[in-house]
N, C-alpha and C positions, 0 to 999 in steps of 0.2 A: 509390434509395439513401436517400431521406428516411425512408421507413417503416422500413427495416432499421436505420438509425441510431437512430431513436426506440426500437425494440424492444431494441436492444443497450443503450441507455442505461437503459431500465426494468429489464432483467434484471440488469445489472451494478450499477446503483444500489442495488437491493435487497440483492444479495449483498455488495456492498462495505460498505454501512452495517451489515449484520448482522455482518460480520467486522472492520469498522473498518479496511479497507485502502485506502480512497480510491477505487480503481477502475481506475487506469491499467494496473496489472499484468494485469488480466483483459481490459480493453477492447482492448489492443493485439493479442492473438491473434485476437480476434473481428473486429476491423476488417480484419485481414489475410485472414482466412478467408472472410468474407461480403461485405465491401465492396471487397476487393482493393486497399486503399490501398497506396501505396509504403511501404517500411519506415519511413522517417523520419517520415512523416505518421501512420502507425499508432502509432508510439511516442509522439509528443508531442501529437497532437490531443486525446487524452483528458484532458490535464492541466487545462484550464479546467473540464471537466465533473467531474473528480475533486475540484476545489476546491469546486464546488457541492454535491457529495455530502457532503463533509466538514462543511460548515456546517449542512446540513440534519440530519445525524446528530448533530452536537454539541448541537442543541436538545434532543434526547432524553437524551443522556448528561449534559449539564450539570446538569440538575435533580437528578441522583442524587449529585452531589459526588464523582465517581470520579477526577477528574484529580489526579495527583501533581505539584504545581507545582514541587517541587524538581527532579525528574527532567526536567520540561518546560523549566525555565529553562536548565539546563546542556546539555540536548540541543540547544537553539537556539544556544547559544554555539558548540558544536562543529559543529553541523549546517549552519548557514547557509554558512560558508566552503566546506564540503565539497560542498554542493549546487551552489553557483555554479561551483566548479572543475570538477565532474563534468559539468555542463551544457555548459560551453564545450569540454570534451574529447570530447563525444559525436560530433562530426563527423569525428574522425580514424579512426573505426571504420566498416567497411562495414555497410550496412543488414542484409544477411544474417547477418553475425556478431552484430549486436545482437539479431536475432530469436532465433537459436539460444542466445545467452547468456541472454536472458530466460527461455526454456524451461528451461535448465539451472539457473538460479537458483531458479525456482519449484519445481523438483523437489527440489533440495538443501534448501531451507528447509522445504518440506512434509515431506520424509522425516525431517529432523532433529527437527522439531516432534513428529511421531508417536512416534519412538523415545524422545525425552526424556520425553514424556508417559507412555508405557508403563513405561519403566524407572526413572524418577525421580519418580513420583507422590508417594511417601512423603517423599522428600528435599525436594521443592518445598513440601510442606505444613509440614515441619519448619522451613524457613527463611522461611516466609511473614511478611511485614511487616518485613523487614530492609532495605528499599530505602534508608532513611535513613542507613545505615552505609556505603554505597558512596561511594568518593572522587569528588571533582569531576573529577580528572584522568582517571579511568577512564570516567566518563560522557561527557565531552567527546571523548575519543579514540575511543570506540566510535561516538558520534554522527557524528563527522567521517568515519570510514571508511564507515559505512553510507550517509551522505548523498552522498558522492562516487560510490559505486556507483549510488545512486538517480538522481543527475544524469546519469550516463553512459547509463543505460537509460531516461531520461525517465520515471522512476517517482516517485510522490509520496513514498515512503519507508515507508508503513505496512506494506508487505510485509515489510520487514526490521526495523522498529522494534518491532513487536508481539512477535515471537519473542525479540528481545533484551531487551525489558522483562520478559518472563515468565521466560526461562531465565537471563539474566545479572543482571538488576536485581531479581528476586524479586517482581514485582508480580503481583497477581491478574489473571486474564485480562481481566475487564471493566475493571479499572483500567488495564491495558496498552492496551486498545482506546481508552478515553477520552483517556488521556495522549498516545497516538500521534496521534489525530485532531487534537488541538490543536497538537501539534508540527508535523505535516505541513501544517496550515493556514497556518502562518507560512512554512515553508521552501519550499512549492510556488510561492509568488508569484514569487521571482526566476527559478525554473525556467521558469515560463510566459512571462515577458518575454524570457528568453534564447533559448528555443526558437522563440518567435514571430519574433524578430529573425533567427534562422538560417533561417527559412522552413519550419519543421517542423510548423506547426499549421494545419490547415484549419478556419477558424472556422465555416464552414457545417456541417461534420460535428459540431463541438463543440456548436453551438447545437441541432441536431437531437437529439443525445444528451441534452442538458439537459432537453428536453421530457419525455423518458421518466424522467429521474432524479427530477424534483421530487416526483411523488406516491409513488414507491417507496422512496426513501432513508429517509424518516422511518419508514415501516412496517418496514423492515429493522432499524433501530436499536431500535424499540420491541420487536420480537420478540427481539432479542438480549438485552435486559434481563430477559426472562422465561425465558431459557435458562440452564441450569447451566453454570458456568465449565468444568468438566471436559469436558462435552459439546462446548462451543465449541472447546476446544483440539484435540480429536480431529477434529472436522469441518473445522476450519481446515487441518490438515495433510493430510487426505484430499483435500480440494478442490484444493489446490495440486499434489499428486502426480498425481492423475488428469488434471487439466487440462494440466499441463506435458507429460506423456507424449503426449497427443493432439496438442498444438500442435507438439511437436518432430517427430513423425512427419509432420505435415502440411507442415512447412517443408522436410523432407528429400525429400519426394516430387518 
């Protein structure tokens, strides 16, 4: 199990830093499929590793000054209460339901990202740089809703915040990734403590995954900075759709 956990950490650390999604959304299906962890442990054990991935990736993004601090501040204001509430609510759902819900959410977010990228490319370029005109109430409301869903699914939040930042708040893809990483770095802390208190985190698995994350997360972030934003958006959506279909089928078997 140790070797498998290290390999999973290395693979998802690279992918997560490249797309800026923290890692827990991808780690959960892999831990279920290859380590056969119980649903709750598979959901929450990646949270400490996701936090490590985020901090390593931020080292690369921070130097490029890509964080939108206005969006970050108000996302935290709305997101922290949502993350705390969602984390406490997670235990009322069955483990199987949460696994299938994770797969469904991955598919919907990925599909929406692909469709919006293809059909609204010109529109997104037209409205580029208008994030400063978005109201505080709108930012905090969206952040609260997304964070509650993230807390229920034991997800750091990057999976939902990146599409929201691009499609709703009009940030560039790389700005969305950098801003999401900083936002999730703050919000994931209470989720870690709450899920640990609920007995949902296997620290041994988390530590093993961290060994793989350390060398690969920084490499993923550096490669992201060299990739075109349009390419990143399309790859992000495709990754989520393909992976979600595979995971859903595996859970239904």
